[in-house]
One Martini backbone bead per residue (centre of mass of N, CA, C, O) as a GRO file, in nm:
protein
  255
    1MET     BB    1  -3.617  -8.848   9.111
    2GLU     BB    2  -3.930  -8.816   9.037
    3ASN     BB    3  -4.240  -8.792   9.138
    4LEU     BB    4  -4.558  -8.873   9.033
    5TYR     BB    5  -4.700  -8.606   9.123
    6MET     BB    6  -4.546  -8.427   8.901
    7MET     BB    7  -4.727  -8.512   8.650
    8LYS     BB    8  -4.951  -8.290   8.677
    9GLU     BB    9  -4.776  -8.074   8.507
   10ARG     BB   10  -4.790  -8.312   8.299
   11THR     BB   11  -4.815  -8.527   8.077
   12LYS     BB   12  -4.759  -8.855   8.051
   13ILE     BB   13  -4.608  -8.847   7.775
   14GLN     BB   14  -4.402  -8.633   7.862
   15VAL     BB   15  -4.279  -8.786   8.095
   16LEU     BB   16  -4.185  -9.027   7.930
   17TYR     BB   17  -4.002  -8.880   7.736
   18ASP     BB   18  -3.817  -8.743   7.944
   19ALA     BB   19  -3.719  -9.007   8.075
   20CYS     BB   20  -3.600  -9.137   7.823
   21ASP     BB   21  -3.401  -8.909   7.754
   22ALA     BB   22  -3.241  -8.928   8.018
   23ILE     BB   23  -3.165  -9.237   8.014
   24PHE     BB   24  -3.085  -9.304   7.693
   25SER     BB   25  -2.864  -9.055   7.654
   26GLN     BB   26  -2.668  -9.183   7.817
   27LYS     BB   27  -2.369  -9.355   7.834
   28GLU     BB   28  -2.490  -9.530   8.028
   29LEU     BB   29  -2.641  -9.779   8.145
   30PRO     BB   30  -2.915  -9.861   8.273
   31CYS     BB   31  -3.050  -9.896   8.571
   32PHE     BB   32  -3.275 -10.041   8.767
   33GLN     BB   33  -3.408  -9.776   8.877
   34GLN     BB   34  -3.470  -9.657   8.594
   35ILE     BB   35  -3.650  -9.882   8.489
   36GLN     BB   36  -3.853  -9.862   8.723
   37TRP     BB   37  -3.938  -9.576   8.665
   38LEU     BB   38  -4.063  -9.634   8.389
   39LYS     BB   39  -4.264  -9.846   8.486
   40ASN     BB   40  -4.424  -9.656   8.673
   41ILE     BB   41  -4.520  -9.472   8.450
   42LEU     BB   42  -4.665  -9.690   8.268
   43ASP     BB   43  -4.867  -9.816   8.477
   44ILE     BB   44  -5.069  -9.541   8.454
   45PHE     BB   45  -5.163  -9.595   8.181
   46GLU     BB   46  -5.398  -9.501   7.929
   47ALA     BB   47  -5.543  -9.482   7.633
   48VAL     BB   48  -5.614  -9.172   7.644
   49ASP     BB   49  -5.303  -9.081   7.674
   50VAL     BB   50  -5.281  -9.180   7.339
   51GLY     BB   51  -5.563  -9.131   7.175
   52ILE     BB   52  -5.765  -9.365   7.295
   53ASP     BB   53  -6.079  -9.531   7.251
   54GLU     BB   54  -6.153  -9.844   7.377
   55PHE     BB   55  -6.489  -9.846   7.333
   56SER     BB   56  -6.519  -9.739   7.053
   57LEU     BB   57  -6.674  -9.772   6.713
   58HIS     BB   58  -6.668  -9.464   6.676
   59GLY     BB   59  -6.670  -9.155   6.677
   60THR     BB   60  -6.531  -8.895   6.874
   61PRO     BB   61  -6.551  -8.586   7.020
   62GLN     BB   62  -6.224  -8.593   7.077
   63GLY     BB   63  -6.074  -8.741   6.832
   64LEU     BB   64  -6.029  -9.037   6.870
   65ILE     BB   65  -5.928  -9.349   6.861
   66CYS     BB   66  -6.101  -9.647   6.779
   67GLY     BB   67  -6.032  -9.941   6.909
   68HIS     BB   68  -6.285 -10.132   6.809
   69ALA     BB   69  -6.245 -10.034   6.489
   70ILE     BB   70  -6.006 -10.200   6.444
   71SER     BB   71  -5.900 -10.429   6.161
   72ASN     BB   72  -5.588 -10.383   6.201
   73ILE     BB   73  -5.280 -10.373   6.243
   74THR     BB   74  -5.161 -10.086   6.440
   75TYR     BB   75  -4.941  -9.803   6.414
   76ILE     BB   76  -4.841  -9.553   6.660
   77HIS     BB   77  -4.648  -9.286   6.618
   78ILE     BB   78  -4.458  -9.078   6.846
   79HIS     BB   79  -4.139  -9.171   6.876
   80GLU     BB   80  -3.800  -9.128   6.718
   81CYS     BB   81  -3.464  -9.220   6.784
   82ASP     BB   82  -3.154  -9.342   6.842
   83GLU     BB   83  -3.234  -9.442   7.151
   84PHE     BB   84  -3.562  -9.427   7.105
   85SER     BB   85  -3.907  -9.553   7.128
   86ILE     BB   86  -4.259  -9.456   7.072
   87GLY     BB   87  -4.551  -9.673   7.076
   88VAL     BB   88  -4.857  -9.817   6.922
   89PHE     BB   89  -5.029 -10.123   6.934
   90CYS     BB   90  -5.309 -10.235   6.744
   91PHE     BB   91  -5.569 -10.487   6.798
   92PRO     BB   92  -5.759 -10.713   6.678
   93ALA     BB   93  -5.935 -10.969   6.705
   94GLY     BB   94  -5.706 -11.242   6.619
   95ALA     BB   95  -5.448 -11.116   6.601
   96ILE     BB   96  -5.105 -11.174   6.470
   97PHE     BB   97  -4.775 -11.161   6.610
   98PRO     BB   98  -4.500 -11.291   6.538
   99LEU     BB   99  -4.214 -11.428   6.601
  100HIS     BB  100  -3.972 -11.211   6.768
  101ASP     BB  101  -3.705 -10.991   6.806
  102HIS     BB  102  -3.456 -10.788   7.028
  103PRO     BB  103  -3.168 -10.667   6.953
  104GLY     BB  104  -3.014 -10.522   7.217
  105MET     BB  105  -3.282 -10.474   7.390
  106THR     BB  106  -3.503 -10.262   7.567
  107VAL     BB  107  -3.843 -10.347   7.684
  108LEU     BB  108  -4.149 -10.169   7.728
  109SER     BB  109  -4.483 -10.303   7.816
  110LYS     BB  110  -4.825 -10.175   7.786
  111LEU     BB  111  -5.134 -10.283   7.858
  112LEU     BB  112  -5.423 -10.094   7.802
  113TYR     BB  113  -5.615 -10.318   7.664
  114GLY     BB  114  -5.731 -10.625   7.710
  115SER     BB  115  -5.640 -10.944   7.553
  116LEU     BB  116  -5.323 -11.142   7.568
  117TYR     BB  117  -5.132 -11.369   7.400
  118VAL     BB  118  -4.815 -11.498   7.526
  119LYS     BB  119  -4.503 -11.586   7.369
  120ALA     BB  120  -4.184 -11.657   7.534
  121TYR     BB  121  -3.822 -11.626   7.485
  122ASP     BB  122  -3.491 -11.760   7.555
  123TRP     BB  123  -3.176 -11.812   7.504
  124LEU     BB  124  -2.937 -12.086   7.529
  125LYS     BB  125  -2.876 -12.164   7.215
  126VAL     BB  126  -2.695 -12.000   6.947
  127GLU     BB  127  -2.683 -11.995   6.581
  128LYS     BB  128  -2.503 -11.950   6.265
  129SER     BB  129  -2.505 -12.024   5.960
  130SER     BB  130  -2.343 -12.009   5.657
  131CYS     BB  131  -2.631 -11.868   5.547
  132GLY     BB  132  -2.750 -11.695   5.813
  133ILE     BB  133  -2.912 -11.885   5.997
  134ILE     BB  134  -3.108 -11.876   6.279
  135SER     BB  135  -3.057 -12.098   6.566
  136GLY     BB  136  -3.208 -12.284   6.854
  137VAL     BB  137  -3.226 -12.290   7.200
  138ALA     BB  138  -3.523 -12.238   7.409
  139SER     BB  139  -3.683 -12.081   7.673
  140THR     BB  140  -3.965 -12.049   7.854
  141VAL     BB  141  -4.121 -11.751   7.990
  142MET     BB  142  -4.405 -11.740   7.826
  143ASP     BB  143  -4.753 -11.899   7.847
  144GLY     BB  144  -5.000 -11.658   7.823
  145VAL     BB  145  -5.227 -11.425   7.980
  146LEU     BB  146  -5.316 -11.086   7.934
  147ASN     BB  147  -5.489 -10.852   8.155
  148ALA     BB  148  -5.649 -10.572   8.165
  149PRO     BB  149  -5.500 -10.459   8.416
  150CYS     BB  150  -5.135 -10.434   8.411
  151GLU     BB  151  -4.820 -10.472   8.425
  152THR     BB  152  -4.531 -10.393   8.315
  153SER     BB  153  -4.318 -10.517   8.078
  154ILE     BB  154  -3.978 -10.666   8.068
  155LEU     BB  155  -3.708 -10.665   7.836
  156PHE     BB  156  -3.399 -10.809   7.747
  157PRO     BB  157  -3.143 -10.919   7.558
  158ARG     BB  158  -3.123 -11.206   7.769
  159SER     BB  159  -3.416 -11.140   7.899
  160GLY     BB  160  -3.778 -11.164   7.951
  161GLY     BB  161  -3.853 -11.233   7.645
  162ASN     BB  162  -3.712 -11.142   7.355
  163ILE     BB  163  -3.895 -11.369   7.226
  164HIS     BB  164  -4.210 -11.289   7.065
  165SER     BB  165  -4.574 -11.333   7.077
  166PHE     BB  166  -4.905 -11.234   6.948
  167THR     BB  167  -5.253 -11.274   7.065
  168ALA     BB  168  -5.566 -11.145   7.013
  169LEU     BB  169  -5.857 -11.195   7.205
  170THR     BB  170  -5.896 -10.890   7.191
  171PRO     BB  171  -5.914 -10.588   7.182
  172CYS     BB  172  -5.591 -10.414   7.168
  173ALA     BB  173  -5.308 -10.244   7.345
  174ILE     BB  174  -4.955 -10.134   7.303
  175LEU     BB  175  -4.710  -9.975   7.490
  176ASP     BB  176  -4.393  -9.882   7.355
  177VAL     BB  177  -4.043  -9.920   7.465
  178LEU     BB  178  -3.739  -9.868   7.284
  179SER     BB  179  -3.386  -9.974   7.363
  180PRO     BB  180  -3.300  -9.955   7.097
  181PRO     BB  181  -3.398  -9.935   6.798
  182TYR     BB  182  -3.453 -10.038   6.514
  183SER     BB  183  -3.168 -10.133   6.280
  184GLN     BB  184  -3.029 -10.238   6.002
  185HIS     BB  185  -2.749 -10.067   5.976
  186LEU     BB  186  -2.690 -10.141   6.305
  187GLY     BB  187  -2.778 -10.454   6.361
  188ARG     BB  188  -3.125 -10.427   6.423
  189PRO     BB  189  -3.308 -10.646   6.325
  190SER     BB  190  -3.595 -10.823   6.257
  191THR     BB  191  -3.655 -11.156   6.362
  192TYR     BB  192  -3.804 -11.448   6.251
  193PHE     BB  193  -3.990 -11.735   6.392
  194SER     BB  194  -3.991 -12.075   6.452
  195ASP     BB  195  -4.153 -12.318   6.666
  196PHE     BB  196  -4.029 -12.632   6.838
  197PRO     BB  197  -4.120 -12.833   7.051
  198ILE     BB  198  -3.976 -13.039   7.312
  199PRO     BB  199  -4.102 -13.324   7.432
  200SER     BB  200  -3.853 -13.403   7.636
  201LEU     BB  201  -3.862 -13.065   7.700
  202PRO     BB  202  -4.031 -12.896   7.891
  203GLY     BB  203  -4.001 -12.549   7.802
  204TYR     BB  204  -3.878 -12.618   7.519
  205ALA     BB  205  -3.723 -12.491   7.203
  206MET     BB  206  -3.700 -12.470   6.863
  207LEU     BB  207  -3.544 -12.217   6.670
  208GLU     BB  208  -3.624 -12.066   6.342
  209GLU     BB  209  -3.562 -11.890   6.090
  210LYS     BB  210  -3.764 -11.658   5.900
  211ASN     BB  211  -3.944 -11.496   5.699
  212LEU     BB  212  -4.126 -11.244   5.630
  213PRO     BB  213  -4.439 -11.238   5.658
  214GLU     BB  214  -4.672 -11.188   5.411
  215ASP     BB  215  -4.929 -11.128   5.622
  216LEU     BB  216  -4.762 -10.887   5.748
  217VAL     BB  217  -4.961 -10.604   5.812
  218VAL     BB  218  -4.909 -10.258   5.897
  219LYS     BB  219  -5.079  -9.994   5.998
  220GLY     BB  220  -5.111  -9.651   5.994
  221ALA     BB  221  -5.147  -9.396   6.254
  222PRO     BB  222  -5.225  -9.124   6.409
  223TYR     BB  223  -5.142  -8.913   6.657
  224LEU     BB  224  -5.401  -8.798   6.918
  225GLY     BB  225  -5.258  -8.700   7.146
  226PRO     BB  226  -5.071  -8.541   7.331
  227PRO     BB  227  -4.831  -8.339   7.303
  228VAL     BB  228  -4.479  -8.348   7.223
  229GLU     BB  229  -4.189  -8.216   7.361
  230VAL     BB  230  -3.908  -8.177   7.168
  231CYS     BB  231  -3.601  -8.171   7.144
  232MET     BB  232  -3.419  -8.009   6.913
  233TYR     BB  233  -3.200  -8.239   6.863
  234ARG     BB  234  -3.441  -8.448   6.787
  235LEU     BB  235  -3.577  -8.344   6.521
  236GLU     BB  236  -3.380  -8.461   6.313
  237GLU     BB  237  -3.431  -8.755   6.385
  238GLU     BB  238  -3.736  -8.752   6.338
  239ASN     BB  239  -3.722  -8.672   6.035
  240ALA     BB  240  -3.557  -8.918   5.949
  241PHE     BB  241  -3.769  -9.127   6.028
  242GLU     BB  242  -4.006  -9.030   5.844
  243THR     BB  243  -3.840  -9.112   5.571
  244SER     BB  244  -3.832  -9.444   5.688
  245LEU     BB  245  -4.122  -9.592   5.730
  246THR     BB  246  -4.099  -9.809   5.477
  247SER     BB  247  -3.925  -9.991   5.616
  248PRO     BB  248  -3.889 -10.365   5.637
  249THR     BB  249  -3.750 -10.449   5.919
  250LEU     BB  250  -4.031 -10.534   6.071
  251PHE     BB  251  -4.264 -10.439   5.860
  252ARG     BB  252  -4.546 -10.394   5.673
  253GLN     BB  253  -4.634 -10.064   5.587
  254GLN     BB  254  -4.941  -9.876   5.593
  255PHE     BB  255  -5.099  -9.542   5.481
   0.00000   0.00000   0.00000
């Protein structure tokens, strides 16, 4: 694996893409060292590395997205293929992304700026009813505030807080790497939940599936950061993804 000093020869986002492509395109599951490598790369990211000016309220001479001017939850798509996706969620202060899961996924999240309240759970016991509703008992993994700068967080299919919600305490942004990405037809839809703390068992809650919240609308914004050189065989996958951006598997997206 390359040392971080070698990143000087490429942009940070290119290094991240290349690392994701190398790790998630292999037949074997990523090992701990590989995930740690990705974490180390993400740890040194700043908002400007993905085309965001975290301080500006108005247009910037560099043509960056103005982080503090964002008034709705906004998703900046950077790349998606069959094996992984890279993108940024931007939140205005007070915005809430409700409790949702990441089925069979490994997710690395880097808070680029701002303060974010996170509530996260892992399943202890889960079942699906005859009508297909998912519910069960979950343990609390996190119930607290992240303040940038902070380390990249990692969640796994069965640990690390696979089911989580976000509340933006200030304007903030999260750089996400998901592997594999959400896919309705491959059995990886995003499921939303209500949580009901169990008074007699502090740190535990009952979770119950609910419909996609009607008020959850995520706007799309163009990626204005450094260009990413995508492998040719990835371009077909990227183009296929572009044609399906309106799919409601994760949220209602507006462009």
